[in-house]
Backbone bond lengths (Angstrom), bond angles and torsions (degrees), N, CA, C in turn:
res aa  C-N    CA-C-N  psi(-1)  N-CA   C-N-CA  omega(-1)  CA-C   N-CA-C  phi
1 M - - - 1.453 - - 1.522 109.25 -
2 P 1.319 117.11 138.99 1.466 120.25 176.75 1.531 111.31 -69.56
3 R 1.314 114.82 156.36 1.463 121.38 179.27 1.527 108.31 -100.54
4 Y 1.336 115.55 134.92 1.459 121.95 -178.86 1.520 110.19 -128.75
5 E 1.322 114.51 163.85 1.454 121.59 174.73 1.527 107.74 -131.33
6 L 1.322 115.71 127.56 1.463 121.55 178.77 1.523 107.56 -103.28
7 A 1.322 116.34 112.57 1.459 121.83 173.92 1.519 106.11 -92.11
8 L 1.324 115.29 119.24 1.451 120.65 -170.25 1.523 109.82 -124.68
9 I 1.324 116.77 129.82 1.457 121.76 173.24 1.524 106.84 -113.47
10 L 1.328 114.98 119.30 1.459 121.09 177.30 1.514 108.93 -103.35
11 K 1.334 116.63 153.17 1.463 119.03 175.10 1.531 108.23 -67.49
12 T 1.321 116.29 156.02 1.461 119.89 -178.63 1.521 109.47 -70.81
13 M 1.332 114.41 125.20 1.461 121.56 -178.12 1.522 108.21 -143.14
14 Q 1.321 115.50 171.72 1.459 120.65 173.44 1.527 108.88 -70.34
15 R 1.320 116.35 163.20 1.459 121.78 -175.50 1.543 113.95 -55.91
16 P 1.334 121.00 -45.47 1.481 119.12 -179.58 1.531 113.54 -62.93
17 E 1.328 116.78 -38.60 1.463 119.85 179.16 1.522 110.98 -68.91
18 T 1.339 116.72 -37.90 1.463 120.42 177.78 1.524 110.01 -65.04
19 A 1.341 116.93 -43.43 1.463 120.83 178.46 1.523 110.77 -61.72
20 A 1.326 117.67 -39.31 1.464 120.95 178.98 1.525 110.99 -65.40
21 A 1.333 117.59 -40.22 1.465 121.11 178.91 1.530 110.52 -66.09
22 L 1.322 117.37 -40.56 1.463 120.55 177.28 1.526 110.86 -66.30
23 R 1.311 117.16 -39.77 1.464 120.99 178.38 1.525 110.07 -62.05
24 R 1.347 117.12 -42.82 1.473 120.48 177.69 1.525 110.98 -61.14
25 T 1.331 116.14 -40.73 1.461 120.70 -178.58 1.524 110.92 -66.35
26 V 1.329 116.90 -46.08 1.465 120.26 -179.94 1.531 110.39 -65.72
27 E 1.320 117.72 -38.87 1.463 120.60 176.99 1.528 111.21 -64.29
28 A 1.336 116.87 -37.75 1.466 120.27 177.04 1.527 110.32 -63.72
29 L 1.328 116.88 -39.26 1.460 120.40 176.49 1.524 111.00 -62.97
30 M 1.323 116.16 -47.78 1.459 120.37 -176.77 1.530 112.00 -67.36
31 E 1.337 117.75 -33.33 1.461 120.92 176.05 1.522 111.46 -63.40
32 R 1.308 116.53 -27.45 1.460 121.28 -179.73 1.528 111.98 -93.82
33 G 1.325 117.07 11.28 1.460 121.38 174.47 1.516 115.31 88.77
34 A 1.308 118.41 12.21 1.461 121.12 -179.07 1.530 110.52 -82.01
35 V 1.322 114.56 155.17 1.457 122.25 174.33 1.527 106.73 -116.39
36 V 1.325 116.44 113.35 1.463 121.26 -176.59 1.521 109.03 -81.68
37 R 1.328 116.59 125.76 1.466 121.91 179.88 1.514 112.25 -93.54
38 N 1.332 117.02 -41.59 1.457 120.21 -172.03 1.526 109.60 -155.93
39 L 1.324 114.91 146.22 1.465 122.57 174.15 1.512 106.59 -128.05
40 E 1.324 116.57 121.09 1.460 121.17 -175.71 1.529 109.89 -121.60
41 N 1.328 115.76 128.71 1.456 122.03 177.31 1.521 107.96 -92.29
42 L 1.319 117.26 120.04 1.461 121.47 179.03 1.521 112.39 -97.73
43 G 1.330 116.88 1.52 1.456 121.10 175.10 1.518 113.91 92.53
44 E 1.312 113.47 178.67 1.466 120.60 179.58 1.527 108.17 -96.85
45 R 1.322 115.69 134.89 1.469 121.36 -177.13 1.528 110.46 -141.63
46 L 1.310 114.91 164.56 1.457 120.37 168.99 1.522 108.59 -71.43
47 L 1.314 116.94 138.98 1.458 120.52 176.07 1.532 108.81 -74.28
48 P 1.324 118.63 150.62 1.469 120.00 -179.87 1.526 112.88 -64.86
49 Y 1.332 116.73 -22.79 1.462 122.52 175.89 1.527 107.60 -156.07
50 K 1.314 116.79 162.17 1.466 120.45 -179.56 1.522 109.53 -69.51
51 I 1.319 115.81 134.80 1.466 121.47 -179.63 1.525 108.13 -120.21
52 T 1.316 116.44 128.02 1.456 121.60 174.96 1.516 108.23 -100.96
53 K 1.325 115.61 120.94 1.459 121.45 -179.12 1.514 108.56 -141.74
54 H 1.313 117.52 130.60 1.466 123.76 -179.29 1.538 111.03 53.64
55 S 1.315 116.79 44.65 1.469 125.24 177.26 1.528 113.37 63.56
56 Q 1.322 117.54 24.75 1.468 121.69 175.79 1.520 108.47 -127.67
57 R 1.345 115.45 142.95 1.461 120.34 175.85 1.516 108.69 -96.57
58 H 1.327 115.93 131.68 1.456 121.29 -177.41 1.523 109.56 -118.48
59 T 1.330 115.76 132.71 1.465 121.05 175.22 1.524 111.19 -116.74
60 R 1.342 117.37 -17.10 1.466 123.26 177.07 1.525 108.60 -126.88
61 G 1.331 115.34 154.49 1.456 119.40 178.21 1.508 111.43 -154.56
62 S 1.315 115.81 158.05 1.459 122.86 175.25 1.520 107.52 -98.53
63 Y 1.331 116.25 124.64 1.457 122.40 -175.05 1.530 110.35 -99.27
64 F 1.349 116.28 135.10 1.456 122.57 178.28 1.521 109.44 -138.36
65 L 1.335 115.73 148.44 1.458 122.50 172.60 1.521 107.92 -119.92
66 I 1.316 116.80 129.05 1.458 121.77 177.90 1.529 106.96 -120.44
67 D 1.324 115.60 117.94 1.461 122.98 -179.89 1.529 107.37 -97.40
68 F 1.340 117.42 125.61 1.466 119.47 -176.25 1.519 111.38 -151.15
69 Y 1.334 114.29 159.06 1.459 122.87 170.89 1.524 107.30 -102.28
70 G 1.321 115.98 137.85 1.453 119.25 -179.92 1.513 111.08 -155.85
71 G 1.309 115.36 169.04 1.457 120.71 177.74 1.519 111.23 -65.73
72 P 1.320 116.90 161.75 1.471 119.81 -175.87 1.520 114.73 -65.64
73 N 1.331 118.76 -19.05 1.458 121.16 -178.54 1.517 112.81 -108.82
74 I 1.310 118.24 17.08 1.464 121.19 -174.57 1.526 112.56 -71.58
75 H 1.325 117.27 -31.73 1.461 119.79 -170.27 1.523 113.86 -66.77
76 T 1.323 119.64 -33.50 1.472 119.67 -177.25 1.531 111.08 -67.72
77 D 1.331 116.57 -47.72 1.461 120.37 179.77 1.529 110.80 -67.95
78 L 1.320 116.59 -38.96 1.467 120.39 179.60 1.528 111.25 -64.10
79 L 1.321 117.56 -45.78 1.465 120.42 179.46 1.525 111.24 -64.11
80 R 1.316 117.60 -37.44 1.463 120.76 176.93 1.532 109.86 -60.92
81 H 1.333 116.17 -42.53 1.464 120.91 178.22 1.530 111.20 -65.66
82 L 1.327 117.76 -44.67 1.466 121.13 -176.48 1.530 112.69 -69.64
83 H 1.327 117.59 -31.89 1.463 119.90 177.99 1.529 111.63 -67.57
84 R 1.327 117.47 -22.83 1.468 120.63 177.47 1.530 112.21 -84.31
85 D 1.327 117.83 -17.95 1.472 121.41 -178.74 1.534 108.79 -72.42
86 V 1.329 117.39 125.19 1.466 121.54 -175.05 1.531 112.40 -72.40
87 D 1.330 118.71 -17.04 1.464 121.11 179.87 1.521 113.00 -89.13
88 V 1.321 117.64 -13.40 1.463 122.08 -178.15 1.528 109.05 -90.64
89 V 1.326 115.55 122.61 1.461 120.69 178.02 1.525 110.24 -87.88
90 R 1.343 117.22 -45.90 1.463 120.18 -177.54 1.523 110.59 -150.96
91 P 1.342 118.84 112.76 1.466 120.99 172.51 1.530 110.30 -101.61
92 T 1.317 116.59 140.70 1.461 121.49 176.25 1.528 108.23 -139.42
93 V 1.328 116.91 126.30 1.460 121.33 177.89 1.522 107.83 -107.26
94 L 1.332 115.72 126.93 1.462 122.15 178.78 1.512 109.13 -122.28
95 K 1.324 116.59 142.29 1.453 119.94 175.02 1.523 107.53 -78.85
96 N 1.317 115.83 130.73 1.457 122.04 -177.37 1.521 107.64 -103.91
97 D 1.337 117.02 102.18 1.454 121.00 -178.82 1.517 110.16 -73.05
98 A 1.309 115.70 160.48 1.465 120.59 178.96 1.520 110.01 -64.01
99 E 1.314 114.93 153.66 1.464 120.79 179.30 1.526 109.65 -62.60
100 V 1.309 116.33 135.61 1.451 121.76 177.33 1.522 107.09 -96.65
101 S 1.312 115.91 124.37 1.467 118.04 -179.77 1.526 109.39 -73.51
102 T 1.323 115.39 139.38 1.463 120.01 -179.29 1.521 109.07 -87.57
103 P 1.321 117.54 131.81 1.459 119.45 179.02 1.524 110.23 -71.69
104 N 1.293 114.71 161.09 1.469 120.71 178.37 1.519 108.77 -65.41
105 C 1.321 117.05 128.91 1.458 120.68 -174.97 1.524 112.46 -74.70
106 C 1.288 118.33 -16.74 1.458 121.14 -174.84 1.518 111.97 -96.96
107 G 1.301 118.63 7.91 1.458 121.44 179.53 1.505 111.46 90.58
108 P 1.304 116.21 -175.83 1.469 119.49 -177.41 1.520 111.39 -69.52
109 K 1.310 114.55 150.99 1.471 119.50 179.08 1.524 109.64 -81.39
110 P 1.332 116.94 142.18 1.479 119.57 -178.95 1.497 112.41 -71.92
């Protein structure tokens, strides 16, 4: 299965509501056969520009990264689901390629 990263911006909410939105998102991933590796909270920040979503204007958001393995066609159905969620301001799914090893900068060893 390919590895993906979901960059998720949630509207600013209290901790229980944020946890519920994250739980819904992870459950949606798992329902589609994904294996979640990591969930990282990047904190609450000002958005780079005002975003209108579900008839609300947002200037701040809570940023999260979710690292997961999933099937090659998971992102279309997942994004469709996340765009309907009223707590999600902006979902973005990126394919996370394997780490590329860096060659030795000094050339081959003698």
